[in-house]
C-alpha positions as CSV (number, residue, x, y, z in Angstrom):
1,M,0.1,0.1,-0.3
2,N,1.3,3.5,-1.0
3,I,2.1,5.8,2.1
4,F,0.5,8.6,-0.1
5,N,-2.7,6.8,-0.4
6,I,-5.0,9.0,1.6
7,P,-8.7,8.0,2.0
8,E,-11.3,9.5,0.1
9,V,-13.9,11.9,1.8
10,V,-15.9,10.3,4.5
11,V,-19.4,11.4,3.4
12,R,-21.0,9.0,5.7
13,I,-19.7,10.6,8.8
14,F,-19.9,14.4,7.9
15,P,-23.5,14.6,9.3
16,F,-22.2,13.7,12.7
17,L,-19.4,16.4,12.7
18,S,-19.3,20.0,13.2
19,T,-18.0,22.4,10.5
20,E,-14.5,22.7,12.3
21,D,-14.5,18.8,12.3
22,R,-15.7,18.8,8.8
23,A,-12.9,20.9,7.8
24,H,-10.2,19.0,9.6
25,N,-11.4,15.5,8.5
26,R,-11.8,15.5,5.0
27,L,-10.1,12.5,3.2
28,I,-8.7,12.0,-0.2
29,N,-8.3,8.7,-2.1
30,S,-6.0,7.9,-4.8
31,T,-8.2,5.8,-6.7
32,F,-11.0,8.6,-7.0
33,D,-11.0,11.1,-9.5
34,A,-13.5,13.3,-8.1
35,I,-12.9,14.9,-4.8
36,Y,-15.9,15.7,-2.5
37,Q,-15.9,19.4,-1.4
38,T,-18.1,21.5,0.8
39,E,-18.3,25.1,1.9
40,E,-14.6,25.6,3.4
41,K,-11.5,25.5,1.4
42,N,-9.7,22.2,1.8
43,D,-6.0,23.0,1.3
44,L,-5.4,19.3,1.2
45,I,-6.3,19.1,-2.2
46,D,-3.7,21.0,-3.2
47,K,-1.2,19.0,-1.4
48,W,-2.6,15.8,-3.0
49,H,-2.2,17.2,-6.5
50,K,1.5,17.9,-5.6
51,Y,1.8,14.3,-4.3
52,C,0.2,12.9,-7.2
53,Q,2.7,14.4,-9.5
54,E,5.7,13.2,-7.5
55,L,6.9,9.8,-7.2
56,A,5.8,7.5,-4.2
57,H,7.5,4.4,-2.8
58,D,5.9,1.5,-0.7
59,Y,6.7,0.5,2.8
60,D,9.1,-2.2,1.9
61,S,11.9,0.5,1.6
62,P,15.2,1.1,3.8
63,V,14.6,3.5,6.8
64,L,16.3,6.5,8.1
65,S,18.0,6.6,11.2
66,N,17.3,8.9,14.0
67,E,20.0,11.2,13.1
68,Q,19.5,11.3,9.6
69,L,15.5,12.0,10.6
70,T,16.9,14.8,12.8
71,N,19.1,16.3,10.3
72,L,16.3,16.4,7.7
73,I,13.9,18.2,10.3
74,N,16.2,20.6,11.0
75,Q,17.4,21.3,7.5
76,F,14.0,21.6,6.2
77,G,12.5,23.3,9.0
78,F,9.3,20.9,9.6
79,T,8.6,19.5,13.0
80,N,5.2,18.1,12.6
81,M,5.6,15.4,9.9
82,Q,2.8,13.5,8.0
83,F,2.1,10.3,10.5
84,H,2.5,7.7,7.9
85,L,6.1,9.0,6.8
86,K,7.4,9.5,10.3
87,V,6.3,5.9,10.9
88,W,7.8,4.4,7.8
89,L,10.8,6.2,8.7
90,T,11.5,5.9,12.0
91,N,9.5,3.0,13.7
92,C,11.2,0.1,11.9
93,A,14.4,-1.8,12.2
94,S,16.5,-3.4,9.6
95,G,13.8,-2.3,7.1
96,R,11.0,-3.9,9.0
97,Y,7.8,-1.7,9.3
98,H,5.0,-1.9,12.0
99,F,2.0,-2.3,10.2
100,S,0.1,-2.1,13.0
101,N,0.8,1.5,13.0
102,L,-0.2,2.1,9.4
103,I,-4.0,2.5,8.0
104,S,-5.1,1.8,4.6
105,I,-9.0,2.5,3.6
106,A,-11.2,0.5,1.1
107,P,-13.2,2.8,-1.7
108,V,-16.2,4.4,0.3
109,D,-18.8,2.2,-1.4
110,D,-17.1,-0.9,-0.1
111,W,-17.5,0.1,3.6
112,E,-19.8,-1.6,5.7
113,F,-21.2,-0.7,9.1
114,I,-20.3,-3.1,11.7
115,A,-23.7,-4.3,12.3
116,E,-24.4,-5.3,8.7
117,T,-21.4,-7.9,8.4
118,P,-21.0,-11.1,10.0
119,I,-17.7,-10.1,11.4
120,S,-20.0,-7.9,13.9
121,E,-20.7,-11.3,16.0
122,H,-17.0,-12.3,16.4
123,S,-16.4,-13.2,19.7
124,T,-13.5,-11.1,20.0
125,F,-15.0,-8.0,19.2
126,P,-17.1,-7.4,22.3
127,L,-14.7,-7.9,24.6
128,I,-11.9,-5.7,22.9
129,L,-14.3,-2.8,21.7
130,N,-17.1,-2.5,24.9
131,S,-14.0,-1.1,26.8
132,E,-13.6,1.9,24.2
133,F,-17.2,2.4,23.0
134,G,-19.3,1.2,26.2
135,E,-21.8,-1.8,26.3
136,N,-24.2,-2.5,23.1
137,Q,-22.9,0.9,21.3
138,W,-19.9,-0.4,19.2
139,Q,-22.2,-2.4,16.6
140,E,-24.1,0.8,15.7
141,N,-21.3,3.3,16.0
142,L,-18.6,1.7,14.0
143,I,-18.1,1.4,10.1
144,M,-15.6,-1.2,8.8
145,V,-13.8,0.8,6.1
146,H,-11.1,-1.6,5.3
147,K,-10.6,-5.4,5.7
148,G,-7.0,-6.6,5.3
149,H,-6.1,-9.4,3.0
150,F,-5.9,-11.6,6.2
151,T,-9.4,-11.2,8.2
152,S,-7.5,-10.3,11.4
153,V,-6.6,-7.0,10.3
154,L,-9.4,-4.4,10.1
155,T,-9.6,-0.7,10.1
156,L,-12.5,0.6,11.9
157,L,-14.1,4.4,12.0
158,D,-15.9,5.6,14.6
159,K,-19.0,7.6,12.9
160,R,-19.8,10.1,15.9
161,N,-16.3,11.7,15.9
162,G,-14.2,10.5,12.9
163,L,-12.0,8.5,15.1
164,F,-10.0,5.8,13.4
165,F,-9.1,2.6,15.0
166,I,-6.9,-0.7,13.8
167,F,-7.9,-3.9,14.9
168,T,-5.2,-6.6,14.4
169,G,-4.3,-9.8,15.8
170,T,-5.5,-13.2,16.2
171,S,-8.4,-14.7,18.8
172,M,-5.5,-15.4,21.2
173,F,-3.8,-12.0,20.5
174,P,-6.1,-9.3,19.8
175,S,-5.2,-5.8,19.7
176,L,-7.2,-2.4,19.3
177,K,-5.5,0.9,18.8
178,C,-6.8,4.2,18.5
179,I,-4.8,6.0,15.6
180,G,-6.5,9.4,15.7
181,H,-8.0,11.8,13.0
182,I,-6.6,12.3,9.5
183,K,-6.1,15.5,10.7
184,D,-3.2,14.1,12.9
185,W,-1.4,12.6,9.9
186,I,-1.4,15.2,7.4
187,E,1.4,17.8,8.0
188,S,2.9,20.0,5.4
189,I,6.2,18.2,4.0
190,P,8.2,19.6,1.4
191,I,8.0,17.8,-1.8
192,H,11.5,18.0,-2.5
193,V,12.1,15.8,0.7
194,I,9.6,13.5,-0.2
195,K,10.8,12.7,-3.3
196,P,14.4,11.3,-2.7
197,I,13.4,9.8,0.6
198,S,10.5,7.6,-1.3
199,L,12.8,6.7,-3.9
200,F,16.1,5.7,-2.0
201,G,15.8,5.7,1.5
202,N,19.1,5.7,3.1
203,E,22.6,4.1,2.2
204,L,22.6,1.6,5.3
205,Y,21.0,-1.6,3.6
206,P,19.9,-0.5,0.1
207,D,18.0,-3.0,-1.9
208,E,19.6,-2.8,-5.1
209,E,16.8,-4.7,-7.0
210,M,14.0,-2.3,-5.7
211,I,16.4,0.7,-6.4
212,G,17.1,-0.7,-10.1
213,N,13.3,-1.0,-10.7
214,M,12.4,2.3,-9.4
215,T,15.2,3.7,-11.5
216,K,13.7,2.0,-14.7
217,Y,10.1,3.2,-13.7
218,V,11.2,6.8,-13.4
219,K,13.1,6.4,-16.7
220,I,10.0,5.0,-18.5
221,M,7.5,7.7,-17.1
222,Q,9.8,10.7,-17.8
223,E,11.4,9.1,-21.3
224,G,9.7,6.2,-22.6
225,D,6.2,5.4,-24.1
226,K,3.3,3.3,-23.3
227,K,4.7,0.2,-25.1
228,D,7.8,0.4,-22.9
229,L,5.7,0.7,-19.7
230,V,3.7,-2.6,-20.8
231,E,6.9,-4.5,-21.2
232,F,7.9,-3.2,-17.7
233,L,4.6,-4.0,-15.9
234,K,4.7,-7.8,-17.3
235,A,7.5,-8.4,-14.9
236,N,7.0,-5.9,-12.3
237,A,3.3,-6.0,-11.9
238,N,3.7,-4.4,-8.6
239,F,4.1,-1.1,-9.9
240,Y,0.6,-0.7,-10.9
241,P,-0.5,1.0,-8.1
242,Y,1.6,3.8,-8.6
243,L,0.1,4.8,-12.2
244,S,-2.3,7.5,-12.5
245,I,-6.1,6.3,-12.8
246,E,-6.3,7.1,-16.5
247,L,-3.2,4.5,-17.0
248,R,-4.9,2.0,-14.7
249,R,-7.9,2.2,-16.7
250,D,-5.8,1.4,-20.1
251,P,-6.5,-1.9,-21.7
252,E,-3.1,-2.9,-22.7
253,I,-1.8,-2.0,-19.2
254,L,-4.5,-4.0,-17.8
255,G,-3.5,-7.0,-20.1
256,A,0.1,-6.8,-18.8
257,V,-1.1,-7.0,-15.1
258,K,-3.2,-10.0,-16.4
259,K,-0.1,-11.7,-17.6
260,M,1.0,-12.0,-14.0
261,F,-1.9,-13.7,-12.6
262,E,-2.2,-16.5,-15.4
263,T,1.4,-17.4,-15.0
264,D,0.9,-17.8,-11.1
265,P,-2.8,-17.4,-9.6
266,D,-1.2,-17.3,-6.3
267,C,1.4,-14.6,-6.7
268,Y,2.7,-12.3,-4.5
269,F,1.1,-9.4,-6.2
270,Q,-2.4,-10.8,-5.8
271,N,-3.6,-7.6,-3.6
272,I,-3.3,-5.6,-7.1
273,P,-7.1,-6.0,-7.9
274,A,-7.7,-3.7,-5.1
275,F,-6.2,-0.6,-7.4
276,F,-8.3,-1.6,-10.0
277,P,-10.6,1.5,-11.0
278,S,-14.1,1.3,-9.2
279,E,-15.7,0.9,-12.7
280,I,-13.8,-2.2,-13.4
281,R,-14.3,-3.8,-9.7
282,K,-17.7,-3.5,-10.4
283,D,-17.9,-5.2,-13.7
284,K,-18.9,-8.9,-13.3
285,D,-17.0,-10.0,-16.3
286,A,-13.8,-8.4,-14.9
287,Y,-13.5,-11.2,-12.3
288,F,-12.9,-13.7,-14.7
289,D,-11.3,-12.1,-17.2
290,L,-8.9,-9.8,-15.4
291,F,-8.5,-11.2,-11.9
292,N,-7.9,-15.0,-12.3
293,I,-6.4,-15.1,-8.9
294,N,-7.4,-17.7,-6.0
295,S,-8.1,-14.7,-3.8
296,S,-10.3,-12.6,-6.1
297,H,-13.2,-12.7,-3.6
298,I,-11.3,-10.4,-1.3
299,F,-11.7,-7.7,-3.9
300,L,-15.3,-8.0,-4.5
301,H,-17.1,-4.6,-4.9
302,H,-19.9,-4.2,-2.3
303,S,-22.5,-4.0,-5.2
304,L,-21.4,-7.7,-6.4
305,R,-21.3,-9.2,-2.9
306,K,-25.0,-8.4,-2.9
307,D,-25.6,-10.2,-6.3
308,K,-26.7,-13.6,-5.7
309,D,-26.2,-15.1,-9.1
310,F,-22.6,-13.6,-9.2
311,T,-21.7,-14.8,-5.9
312,I,-22.9,-18.6,-7.1
313,R,-20.7,-17.9,-10.2
314,L,-17.8,-17.0,-8.2
315,M,-17.9,-20.2,-5.9
316,K,-18.2,-22.5,-9.0
317,Q,-14.9,-20.6,-10.5
318,Y,-13.1,-20.8,-6.8
319,P,-15.0,-23.3,-4.9
320,Y,-12.0,-23.8,-2.3
321,S,-11.3,-20.2,-1.6
322,V,-14.2,-18.1,-1.3
323,D,-14.2,-17.0,2.3
324,P,-17.8,-17.0,4.0
325,N,-17.3,-13.7,5.8
326,R,-17.1,-12.0,2.1
327,V,-20.4,-13.5,1.3
328,Q,-23.9,-11.9,2.4
329,T,-25.2,-13.4,5.3
330,E,-28.7,-13.9,3.7
331,F,-26.6,-15.7,0.8
332,V,-25.0,-18.3,3.2
333,N,-28.3,-19.5,4.4
334,D,-30.0,-19.5,0.7
335,P,-30.6,-23.2,-0.4
336,E,-29.0,-22.1,-4.0
337,V,-25.7,-20.8,-2.5
338,A,-25.3,-23.3,0.3
339,K,-25.0,-26.4,-2.4
340,H,-21.8,-24.9,-3.6
341,W,-19.9,-24.7,-0.5
342,V,-16.8,-27.1,-0.6
343,Y,-15.1,-26.5,2.7
344,T,-16.7,-26.9,5.9
345,I,-18.1,-23.6,6.9
346,D,-16.9,-22.5,10.6
347,L,-20.5,-21.3,11.1
348,K,-20.3,-20.6,14.6
349,E,-17.3,-18.6,14.3
350,S,-18.7,-16.6,11.1
351,A,-22.2,-15.6,13.2
352,F,-24.2,-17.7,10.8
353,K,-27.0,-19.3,12.7
354,I,-29.3,-22.3,11.7
355,K,-32.6,-21.5,12.9
356,T,-35.0,-24.0,11.3
357,K,-35.5,-27.7,10.6
358,E,-35.0,-26.9,6.6
359,D,-32.0,-25.1,7.8
360,I,-30.5,-28.3,9.3
361,L,-31.5,-30.3,6.3
362,R,-29.8,-28.4,3.9
363,F,-26.6,-27.9,5.7
364,L,-26.4,-31.7,6.2
365,Q,-26.2,-32.1,2.4
366,V,-23.3,-29.7,2.7
367,T,-21.1,-28.7,5.3
368,L,-22.9,-28.7,8.6
369,D,-21.4,-27.7,11.8
370,V,-23.7,-28.9,14.4
371,E,-22.6,-26.3,16.8
372,S,-24.0,-23.7,14.8
373,V,-27.6,-25.2,15.0
374,E,-29.5,-23.3,17.5
375,P,-29.7,-25.0,21.1
376,E,-33.7,-24.9,21.1
377,L,-33.7,-27.1,17.7
378,L,-31.3,-29.4,19.0
379,N,-33.1,-30.0,22.2
380,N,-36.5,-30.4,20.2
381,L,-36.7,-34.4,20.4
382,T,-39.7,-34.4,17.8
383,L,-38.0,-32.0,15.2
384,M,-34.5,-33.8,15.6
385,V,-35.9,-37.3,15.0
386,E,-37.7,-36.1,11.9
387,V,-34.5,-34.4,10.8
388,I,-32.6,-38.0,11.2
389,N,-35.1,-40.0,9.8
390,Q,-35.2,-37.9,6.9
391,H,-31.8,-37.3,6.1
392,F,-30.3,-40.7,7.1
393,H,-33.1,-42.9,6.0
394,R,-34.0,-44.2,9.5
395,N,-37.6,-44.9,11.1
396,Y,-37.3,-43.9,14.6
397,K,-40.4,-43.1,16.6
398,T,-40.9,-39.1,16.6
399,N,-41.6,-39.3,20.5
400,E,-38.9,-41.7,21.8
401,Y,-35.2,-41.2,22.8
402,L,-32.6,-43.4,21.3
403,E,-31.0,-45.8,23.9
404,D,-28.6,-48.0,22.0
405,R,-25.3,-46.9,23.1
406,D,-23.4,-48.7,20.3
407,V,-25.6,-47.3,17.5
408,I,-24.7,-43.8,18.9
409,L,-21.3,-44.4,19.4
410,E,-20.9,-45.8,15.6
411,E,-22.5,-42.6,14.2
412,I,-20.4,-40.4,16.1
413,S,-17.3,-42.3,14.6
414,N,-18.8,-41.4,11.6
415,R,-18.9,-37.9,12.4
416,N,-22.6,-37.8,12.7
417,V,-22.6,-36.3,16.2
418,I,-26.1,-35.0,15.5
419,F,-27.5,-38.5,16.6
420,L,-26.5,-37.4,20.3
421,S,-29.5,-34.9,20.0
422,I,-32.0,-37.8,20.2
423,A,-29.8,-39.8,22.8
424,S,-31.9,-40.3,26.2
425,P,-31.3,-38.1,29.2
426,E,-29.6,-41.1,31.1
427,L,-27.2,-41.4,28.4
428,R,-26.2,-37.8,28.2
429,N,-26.0,-37.5,31.6
430,N,-23.8,-40.2,32.0
431,R,-20.2,-39.3,32.8
432,E,-18.4,-42.5,31.3
433,F,-20.5,-42.7,28.2
434,M,-20.2,-38.9,27.3
435,L,-16.2,-38.8,27.8
436,E,-16.3,-41.6,25.3
437,C,-18.1,-39.8,23.0
438,I,-16.0,-36.7,23.5
439,E,-12.8,-38.8,23.0
440,I,-14.3,-40.0,19.7
441,N,-15.4,-36.4,18.5
442,E,-15.1,-33.3,20.8
443,K,-18.5,-32.0,19.6
444,S,-20.3,-34.3,21.6
445,A,-19.7,-32.0,24.4
446,L,-22.7,-30.0,22.9
447,F,-24.9,-32.6,24.0
448,I,-23.7,-33.2,27.7
449,G,-26.7,-33.3,30.4
450,D,-27.3,-30.7,32.8
451,S,-25.8,-32.6,35.6
452,L,-22.4,-32.7,34.0
453,K,-22.0,-29.3,33.1
454,N,-20.0,-28.5,36.3
455,D,-18.1,-31.8,35.9
456,V,-14.4,-30.9,35.9
457,K,-13.2,-34.1,34.1
458,I,-15.3,-33.3,31.4
459,L,-14.8,-29.5,31.1
460,A,-11.2,-30.0,31.4
461,N,-11.2,-31.0,27.7
462,P,-10.3,-27.5,26.2
463,T,-12.2,-28.1,22.8
464,A,-15.2,-29.7,24.7
465,L,-15.1,-26.6,26.9
466,T,-15.5,-24.5,23.7
467,Y,-19.0,-26.4,22.8
468,V,-20.7,-26.7,26.0
469,S,-23.5,-24.3,26.3
470,G,-25.5,-22.9,28.9
471,L,-22.5,-22.9,31.4
472,Q,-23.0,-21.2,34.9
473,L,-19.6,-21.6,36.8
474,T,-18.2,-19.7,39.6
475,M,-14.6,-18.3,39.6
476,N,-13.6,-21.2,42.0
477,Q,-15.0,-23.9,39.5
478,I,-13.4,-21.9,36.5
479,L,-9.9,-22.0,38.1
480,E,-10.2,-25.7,39.2
481,I,-11.2,-26.3,35.4
482,L,-7.9,-24.9,34.2
483,R,-5.9,-26.3,36.7
484,N,-6.9,-29.6,36.0
485,M,-5.7,-29.3,32.2
486,E,-2.4,-29.6,30.4
487,N,-0.3,-26.3,30.0
488,D,-1.1,-26.4,26.0
489,D,-4.6,-27.0,26.9
490,I,-4.8,-24.1,29.0
491,D,-3.5,-21.7,26.5
492,Y,-5.9,-23.3,24.0
493,A,-8.6,-22.8,26.6
494,M,-8.0,-19.3,26.8
495,N,-9.0,-18.1,23.2
496,Y,-12.0,-16.0,22.9
497,N,-14.3,-18.5,21.6
498,A,-14.0,-20.4,24.9
499,V,-13.8,-17.5,27.2
500,K,-17.1,-16.0,25.7
501,N,-18.7,-19.4,26.5
502,F,-17.7,-20.2,30.2
503,I,-16.1,-17.1,31.7
504,P,-18.6,-14.3,32.5
505,A,-17.4,-10.8,31.4
506,E,-17.9,-9.3,34.9
507,Y,-15.1,-12.0,36.3
508,L,-12.7,-10.4,34.1
509,K,-12.8,-7.2,35.8
510,D,-12.3,-8.8,39.3
511,D,-8.4,-8.0,40.2
512,E,-8.1,-11.2,42.4
513,F,-9.7,-13.6,39.5
514,M,-7.3,-12.4,36.8
515,L,-4.4,-12.5,39.1
516,H,-5.3,-16.3,39.6
517,L,-5.5,-16.6,36.0
518,L,-2.2,-15.2,35.1
519,E,-0.8,-17.7,37.7
520,I,-2.0,-20.5,35.8
521,S,-0.9,-19.2,32.3
522,A,0.5,-16.2,31.1
523,F,-1.5,-15.8,28.0
524,T,-4.6,-15.1,29.9
525,N,-3.2,-11.4,29.8
526,V,-5.3,-11.1,26.4
527,L,-8.6,-11.3,28.7
528,M,-7.9,-8.3,30.9
529,S,-9.7,-4.8,30.9
530,S,-7.7,-1.9,29.5
531,K,-8.3,-0.4,33.1
532,L,-6.3,-3.3,34.6
533,R,-3.6,-3.7,31.9
534,K,-2.6,-0.1,33.0
535,D,-2.2,-1.0,36.8
536,K,1.4,-0.9,37.8
537,T,0.6,-2.3,41.1
538,F,-1.3,-5.4,39.5
539,W,1.3,-6.1,37.1
540,S,3.9,-6.1,40.1
541,M,1.9,-8.8,41.9
542,A,1.1,-10.8,38.7
543,F,5.0,-10.9,37.9
544,E,5.7,-12.1,41.2
545,S,3.7,-15.0,40.9
546,N,4.4,-16.2,37.2
547,Q,7.8,-15.6,35.9
548,D,6.6,-16.5,32.2
549,L,5.1,-13.2,32.0
550,L,8.5,-12.0,31.3
551,K,9.4,-14.8,29.0
552,Y,6.1,-14.3,26.7
553,G,6.6,-10.5,26.8
554,V,3.1,-9.8,28.0
555,V,4.1,-7.2,30.6
556,P,3.6,-3.9,29.3
557,I,7.2,-2.5,28.2
558,D,7.3,0.6,30.1
559,I,6.4,-1.3,33.3
560,L,8.6,-3.9,32.6
561,R,11.6,-1.3,32.1
562,E,11.0,0.5,35.3
563,K,10.7,-2.6,37.5
564,Y,13.6,-4.8,35.9
565,P,15.9,-2.2,33.9
566,S,18.8,-4.8,33.7
567,D,17.0,-8.2,32.8
568,L,15.4,-8.2,29.5
569,S,17.1,-11.2,28.1
570,N,14.1,-12.9,27.2
571,I,11.9,-10.2,25.9
572,D,10.5,-10.2,22.4
573,P,12.4,-7.6,21.0
574,R,9.6,-6.5,18.5
575,L,8.3,-5.1,22.0
576,L,11.0,-2.5,22.5
577,T,10.2,1.0,21.8
578,Y,12.6,3.3,19.7
579,K,13.8,4.9,23.1
580,M,14.6,1.5,24.6
581,R,16.5,0.4,21.1
582,D,18.5,3.5,21.5
583,D,19.6,2.6,24.9
584,K,22.8,1.0,25.2
585,T,22.1,-0.4,28.7
586,V,19.0,-2.3,27.2
587,I,21.2,-3.9,24.6
588,E,23.9,-4.8,27.0
589,N,21.6,-6.6,29.4
590,S,19.4,-8.3,26.6
591,G,19.5,-11.5,24.3
592,G,21.9,-11.1,21.4
593,E,18.8,-10.9,19.1
594,I,17.8,-7.3,20.3
595,F,20.9,-6.0,18.9
596,N,19.8,-6.5,15.6
597,Y,16.6,-4.2,16.6
598,A,19.0,-1.5,18.2
599,S,19.3,1.9,16.7
600,E,21.8,2.8,14.3
601,R,23.6,4.7,16.9
602,V,23.9,2.0,19.3
603,R,24.6,-0.6,16.5
604,S,27.5,1.6,15.4
605,D,29.2,1.3,18.8
606,K,32.5,-1.2,18.2
607,D,32.9,-2.4,21.6
608,L,29.1,-3.2,22.3
609,L,29.3,-5.1,18.9
610,L,32.5,-7.2,19.9
611,E,30.7,-7.9,23.2
612,C,27.6,-9.3,21.6
613,M,29.5,-11.2,19.3
614,E,31.5,-13.1,21.9
615,R,28.4,-13.4,24.2
616,Y,25.8,-14.6,21.7
617,S,26.3,-15.3,17.9
618,S,28.1,-13.7,15.2
619,V,24.9,-13.4,13.3
620,V,25.0,-9.6,14.9
621,Y,27.6,-9.3,12.3
622,L,24.9,-9.0,9.7
623,Y,23.2,-6.1,11.4
624,A,26.2,-3.9,12.0
625,P,26.9,-0.7,10.1
626,K,28.8,-1.2,6.9
627,H,32.1,0.4,8.0
628,L,32.2,-1.9,11.1
629,R,31.7,-4.8,9.0
630,K,35.1,-3.9,7.0
631,D,36.8,-3.2,10.5
632,T,39.8,-5.9,10.8
633,Q,39.3,-6.3,14.5
634,I,35.6,-7.2,13.9
635,K,36.2,-9.4,11.3
636,Q,38.9,-11.4,13.3
637,A,36.0,-11.8,16.2
638,L,33.8,-13.8,13.9
639,S,33.5,-17.3,14.9
640,C,31.9,-18.1,11.4
641,P,34.4,-17.7,8.8
642,S,31.9,-18.0,6.0
643,L,30.4,-14.5,7.1
644,L,33.7,-12.9,5.9
645,S,32.5,-13.4,2.4
646,I,29.2,-11.5,3.1
647,P,29.1,-8.2,0.6
648,D,29.1,-4.7,1.8
649,K,25.5,-4.4,0.7
650,L,23.3,-6.9,2.4
651,P,20.9,-8.8,0.0
652,S,17.2,-8.0,0.3
653,R,16.1,-10.9,2.2
654,F,18.1,-9.6,5.0
655,A,16.9,-6.2,4.9
656,K,13.1,-7.2,4.6
657,Q,13.0,-10.1,6.8
């Protein structure tokens, strides 16, 4: 994503903003020709036109050192830098950028209110967002303005005030970060500063291939013709987003990009369709003529996602890759669409519920996940007997339970867990029988009887714990269940799907309960409230009871640095702030890998480099400044002679890893 891709004017939130806020929060998007304007003059439009006339490069670029950045700021007299550019230049190490600090926005007609999309029911969302938005408010007030290639990266907009949030991570390690208003990002930067920085970065770890291709691109745009550009794009399709909107519409240029997809449907550049002009992305035939990539459904225009016939056509073309989260919810429960699913849909995770007998029968034909069936249906004996008789061609009496243990166990072995829905209450409350069923198929836990719903032995199975419904456990019962699990099982059980099922939200606000959870597993830190996460007294007590908190890097780094300034050897180096990476004492008392993340000033310290090479590994040599890698004493200290042949300029695989 180009650092100069400033989003389009947010027309949907203007009614909620004051005149002053509207003036400050207008947004522009490089993929649209028209700029929406209101009564106030928008000076960003003039800046945008200047940006469009110049050259830009993406985030995978060598970074400036802190000293180089300071010199630029002093030289050109700008103290407030564009948010994107400042992150791109500084919040990196060895060319790695922190993507969670960056933002990309989809075209406005691809936006969705959270309440309108299946992702609104993901169990992670309420736990993370309620602390920021209050109970039962976040769904109505948030707009999803971008969904990344991986569904765990989302950009959210609060329509009340124009604030943006980045949601990243997994169900185990989610993260919600407020990244402010657009007015916090766009600052005046002299264009003659942007151009050389965008092209070449600094000289520390130059990527010669990148520089060479960028140089060719510049020359073609300045001196070449369209034929030269087409030939260049056939081998360098990643330059397509840099083109003007007119060139991106050109049939010959689109044909050059298409060549890349035809040779490699899973190619690295499969995000390029996101940069196709809007009218192309709305064209049904373009998806099969131009895109021809396995992840094409990610770039569906919002209007096409509402087209059922097109959805079916797309599923036929790419049956193994269409993500249910990108399909309208009503289509997933549509019989015409349902029969085209190939992979089992994780309906529970995707918030799709089966609410009728017809739904059950329809999904039994394709990809039923029994946990997605509403409990009142599963507990309706007459209905479930009718379903089983009709689908499995049985002849059970509709008002009688199934008592035959062997028949049920055999059906469960054949993945037909649904037979437990008609098992007798005596069998479903029999601990030995239900443990045997769970051992065969963990989803059998959906059907345990009420008398077993506090049974520690059954609930100590982490997967089964996810499926048991209607749990009402005390704090002590929860802690006892977790203590009866193996360590790996505890970590699995502490994902948000399970937690939502068996730990009430109010428990997570209890200091003493959270301390006990952290004693059991460091990973339970992801369940903490934002208030508790900032409590230094709480963390001090937690660390005393579980030293693994240091190992897993879950203690907030500022609290850790204050309490344990000389013991950072096990910290994940990616958690270090720039200030800490620029602190020699931190590097001296840390593991060798952290040297690779240190600032250029610290990595330029010859004595420190020698010490790290002696104490840890000669791998740190790879991240030493060029002048030190040439130093005779440094080369003599190498424990790995083969490193002597490393060239002055590191190859891109080291610079970008």
